[in-house]
C-alpha positions in Angstrom: -6.6 11.1 -39.2 -5.0 14.4 -40.2 -1.3 15.0 -40.2 -1.7 16.5 -36.7 -1.2 13.0 -35.3 2.4 13.0 -36.8 4.2 15.2 -34.4 7.5 15.5 -32.5 7.8 16.7 -28.9 9.8 19.6 -30.0 6.9 20.9 -32.0 3.7 20.0 -30.1 2.1 22.6 -28.0 0.4 22.0 -24.6 -2.8 23.5 -25.9 -2.9 20.6 -28.4 -3.3 18.0 -25.7 -4.0 19.5 -22.2 -7.6 20.1 -21.1 -8.7 21.5 -17.7 -11.5 19.8 -15.9 -14.0 22.7 -15.0 -14.9 23.3 -11.3 -18.6 23.2 -12.2 -18.1 19.8 -13.8 -17.3 18.2 -10.4 -20.9 18.8 -9.2 -22.4 17.6 -12.5 -20.2 14.5 -12.3 -21.2 13.7 -8.7 -24.9 14.2 -9.6 -24.5 11.6 -12.4 -22.9 9.2 -10.0 -26.0 9.5 -7.7 -28.4 9.3 -10.7 -26.8 6.0 -11.8 -26.8 4.2 -8.5 -29.2 1.5 -9.7 -27.3 0.7 -12.9 -24.4 -1.8 -12.7 -21.1 -0.1 -13.5 -20.5 -2.3 -16.6 -23.9 -1.2 -18.0 -23.4 2.6 -17.7 -23.9 4.7 -20.8 -24.7 8.2 -21.6 -28.4 7.7 -21.0 -27.8 6.4 -17.5 -25.0 8.7 -16.7 -26.2 12.2 -17.8 -23.5 14.8 -18.3 -25.2 17.6 -20.3 -22.2 20.0 -20.0 -19.3 17.7 -19.4 -20.3 15.8 -22.6 -18.9 18.8 -24.4 -15.5 18.3 -22.8 -15.6 14.6 -23.6 -16.4 15.5 -27.2 -13.2 17.7 -27.2 -11.3 14.7 -25.9 -12.8 12.5 -28.7 -11.9 15.1 -31.3 -8.2 15.2 -30.1 -8.0 11.4 -30.4 -9.7 11.2 -33.8 -8.7 14.4 -35.5 -6.0 16.0 -33.5 -2.7 14.8 -31.9 -4.2 11.5 -30.8 -3.7 12.4 -27.1 -5.6 14.2 -24.3 -4.7 14.8 -20.7 -7.5 16.1 -18.5 -6.4 17.7 -15.2 -8.6 19.0 -12.3 -10.8 16.1 -11.4 -11.1 15.8 -7.6 -11.2 12.2 -6.4 -9.9 12.3 -2.8 -13.4 12.5 -1.2 -14.9 9.8 -3.5 -15.3 6.1 -2.7 -13.5 3.6 -4.9 -16.8 2.6 -6.3 -17.8 6.2 -7.1 -14.4 6.6 -8.8 -15.0 3.6 -10.9 -18.6 4.7 -11.7 -17.4 8.2 -12.7 -14.6 6.7 -14.8 -16.7 4.2 -16.7 -19.5 6.7 -17.2 -17.3 9.4 -18.7 -15.6 6.8 -20.9 -19.0 5.7 -22.3 -19.2 9.1 -24.1 -16.0 8.3 -26.1 -16.3 4.5 -26.7 -17.4 1.1 -25.6 -15.6 -0.6 -22.7 -13.5 -3.7 -23.7 -12.0 -6.4 -21.4 -8.3 -6.0 -21.0 -7.2 -9.3 -19.5 -8.2 -13.0 -19.2 -10.2 -12.2 -16.1 -12.6 -10.0 -18.0 -11.7 -6.8 -16.2 -13.4 -3.8 -18.0 -11.4 -1.4 -15.7 -7.9 -2.7 -14.7 -5.6 -1.8 -11.9 -2.1 -0.7 -12.9 -0.1 -1.6 -9.8 2.9 -3.6 -8.7 1.6 -6.9 -7.5 5.0 -8.4 -7.1 5.0 -10.5 -10.2 8.2 -11.5 -12.0 8.9 -9.1 -14.9 11.4 -11.6 -16.3 8.6 -14.2 -16.9 7.6 -13.9 -20.6 3.9 -14.5 -19.6 3.9 -11.7 -17.1 1.9 -8.5 -18.0 4.4 -5.8 -17.1 1.8 -3.3 -15.8 1.5 -5.7 -12.8 5.1 -5.0 -11.8 7.2 -1.9 -11.1 9.5 -2.6 -14.0 10.0 -0.2 -17.0 7.5 -0.6 -19.8 8.9 -0.1 -23.3 7.0 1.9 -25.8 4.1 -0.1 -27.0 0.3 -0.1 -27.9 -2.6 -1.8 -26.2 -5.1 -3.9 -28.1 -8.0 -1.4 -28.3 -8.7 1.8 -30.2 -8.2 3.9 -27.1 -6.4 3.4 -23.8 -7.1 5.8 -20.9 -5.5 6.0 -17.4 -6.8 7.6 -14.3 -4.1 8.3 -11.7 -5.1 7.5 -8.1 -1.7 7.5 -6.3 1.9 8.3 -7.6 5.1 6.4 -6.9 7.8 7.5 -4.4 10.0 8.1 -7.4 9.9 7.3 -11.1 7.0 5.9 -13.1 6.8 8.8 -15.5 4.5 8.3 -18.6 6.1 8.9 -22.0 4.2 9.3 -25.4 5.3 9.4 -28.9 3.7 9.6 -32.3 4.2 6.4 -34.1 3.2 8.1 -37.4 6.1 10.6 -36.9 8.6 7.7 -36.4 7.3 6.0 -39.6 7.5 9.2 -41.5 11.1 9.8 -40.4 12.1 6.2 -41.2 10.4 6.4 -44.7 12.6 9.4 -45.4 15.8 8.3 -43.9 15.7 4.5 -43.6 13.3 3.4 -46.3 14.4 -0.3 -46.3 13.7 -0.5 -42.6 10.4 1.3 -43.0 9.3 -1.2 -45.6 10.2 -4.0 -43.2 7.6 -2.7 -40.8 5.0 -3.5 -43.3 5.7 -7.2 -43.0 3.8 -9.4 -40.4 5.3 -9.7 -37.0 4.3 -12.5 -34.6 3.0 -11.5 -31.1 2.5 -13.7 -28.1 -1.0 -13.7 -26.5 0.7 -14.5 -23.1 -1.8 -17.2 -22.4 -4.9 -15.0 -23.0 -6.2 -17.1 -25.9 -9.7 -16.6 -27.5 -11.7 -19.7 -28.5 -10.4 -21.3 -31.7 -7.3 -19.1 -31.8 -3.5 -19.8 -31.7 -1.4 -18.9 -28.7 0.1 -16.1 -31.0 -1.0 -13.9 -33.8 0.4 -11.9 -36.7 0.0 -8.1 -37.5 2.4 -5.9 -39.4 3.7 -2.9 -37.5 2.5 -0.5 -40.2 -0.8 -1.1 -42.1 -3.0 1.1 -44.3 -6.7 0.9 -45.0 -8.8 3.3 -47.1 -5.8 5.6 -47.2 -5.4 5.8 -43.4 -2.3 4.5 -41.7 -2.2 2.7 -38.4 0.7 1.4 -36.3 0.8 -1.7 -34.0 4.0 -2.1 -31.9 4.6 -4.1 -28.8 8.1 -5.5 -28.8 7.8 -7.4 -25.5 5.1 -9.5 -27.0 7.2 -10.1 -30.2 10.2 -11.2 -28.2 8.1 -13.3 -25.9 6.7 -15.1 -29.0 10.3 -15.7 -30.2 11.3 -17.1 -26.8 8.3 -19.3 -26.2 7.4 -20.8 -29.6 9.9 -22.8 -31.6 7.5 -23.4 -34.5 7.4 -19.8 -35.7 9.7 -18.1 -38.1 12.8 -16.4 -36.5 13.1 -12.6 -36.8 15.4 -11.6 -39.6 18.4 -9.2 -39.0 16.5 -6.6 -40.9 13.3 -7.1 -38.8 15.4 -6.7 -35.7 17.0 -3.6 -37.0 13.7 -2.1 -37.8 12.4 -2.8 -34.3 15.6 -1.3 -32.9 15.2 1.9 -35.0 11.6 2.4 -33.9 12.7 2.2 -30.2 15.7 4.4 -30.8 13.5 7.1 -32.3 10.8 6.7 -29.6 13.5 7.2 -26.9 14.8 10.3 -28.6 13.7 13.5 -26.6 13.0 15.2 -29.9 10.2 12.7 -30.6 8.6 11.8 -27.2 7.0 13.9 -24.5 6.7 13.1 -20.8 3.5 13.3 -18.9 3.8 13.4 -15.1 0.4 12.2 -14.0 -1.0 13.6 -10.8 -3.9 12.1 -8.7 -7.1 12.8 -10.6 -5.4 13.1 -14.0 -7.1 11.4 -16.9 -4.9 10.5 -19.9 -6.4 9.4 -23.2 -4.4 7.8 -26.1 -5.2 6.6 -29.5 -3.3 3.4 -29.9 -3.3 3.5 -33.7 -1.2 6.6 -33.9 0.8 6.8 -30.6 3.0 4.6 -28.5 3.2 4.9 -24.8 5.7 3.8 -22.1 6.3 4.0 -18.4 9.5 4.4 -16.5 10.5 2.0 -13.7 9.6 3.2 -10.3 10.3 2.9 -6.6 7.2 2.6 -4.5 6.2 3.7 -1.1 6.4 1.3 1.7 3.0 1.9 3.0 0.2 0.0 1.1 -2.2 2.9 1.1 0.4 5.1 -0.6 1.6 2.8 -3.3 1.4 3.8 -6.9 -2.0 3.0 -8.4 -3.6 3.8 -11.7 -6.9 2.7 -13.2 -6.8 1.6 -16.9 -9.8 1.6 -19.3 -9.8 0.2 -22.9 -12.3 1.6 -25.3 -13.6 0.8 -28.8 -14.1 4.2 -30.4 -17.6 5.4 -31.3 -15.9 6.7 -34.4 -13.8 3.7 -35.4 -10.7 4.2 -37.5 -10.5 2.0 -40.6 -8.3 -1.0 -39.9 -6.8 -3.5 -42.3 -8.5 -7.0 -42.2 -5.4 -8.5 -40.5 -6.5 -6.7 -37.3 -9.4 -9.1 -36.9 -7.0 -11.7 -35.6 -6.5 -9.5 -32.5 -9.5 -7.1 -32.5 -12.2 -9.5 -33.5 -14.8 -8.6 -36.2 -14.3 -5.3 -37.9 -17.7 -5.2 -39.6 -19.4 -3.4 -36.7 -21.2 -6.5 -35.4 -19.8 -5.7 -32.0 -17.3 -3.2 -30.6 -13.8 -4.2 -31.6 -10.7 -4.9 -29.6 -10.1 -6.3 -26.1 -9.2 -9.7 -24.8 -11.8 -12.5 -24.9 -11.2 -16.0 -23.5 -13.8 -18.7 -23.0 -16.1 -18.7 -20.0 -15.2 -15.4 -18.6 -17.6 -12.7 -17.2 -17.0 -9.0 -17.6 -16.4 -7.2 -14.3 -15.1 -4.0 -12.7 -13.0 -5.1 -9.6 -12.7 -2.4 -7.0 -9.3 -3.7 -5.9 -6.4 -5.3 -7.9 -6.6 -9.0 -8.4 
């Protein structure tokens, strides 16, 4: 990844990450939906979901993720007249041009629903995306995470994005001891989503390097959950806590992060290895049909970034024997639920 992925909000230009969905692309997309009717959503691929012109836009997205700022926001997709199944089909089909779908929870959901389901945000095992609480800056366990906005909240719920590489660069210059601490292993809670033969937790340093390429893995809620739930793991040191605090302090600095206000039809793509993302708390509409609702898709990149061997504990094999990343638990089938479960 070039230095373009190390940016601050005060320096980045909208042209670096904002892409307009072409009007002519709508017809091509809907034609692909019809052409793919006999293919299950979870089996869609470029061969069964033909996009001869839109594939160029999706290549631009992939280039942004792999060689640019690590972010792309596509605006202009019209979804109001599409059924939920057609929206899922379009979302999965377009994503197949960028990467392979990965399951994102213990239920095997290949596309998830980001929606307040009334779960307790104070329970360490709760996945915060199923509440209306604020999500701290974090990464997901895949190369790429993408969101498709269906409905917005009554208020709040803004998306924020920050370059983790820029944070590390700044810390290495101004807080070198804390930056070195980020290269030590941190322990993360699997929150009950445990692959066969694995522990209920795993270790990955926040900053790693492989073949001269840096990557960042940061999810403080999962670190703190491990500290709260497991008594047989090492306690965080004062310096480790200070390093976590500094990462969050810089991520919250308006000079570093940018806000993306997602509108219905917006597609947001993020490279988890170079960016952190967060979401503000929100107040929802009273009517069920108007409540905030996003779809989430995890992808293993077709052009995978070199990752340190320690990532195998979370991502699975890195040798290309199967697409990496995602959450795999025993006896689960992959699915694309049309409604939140």
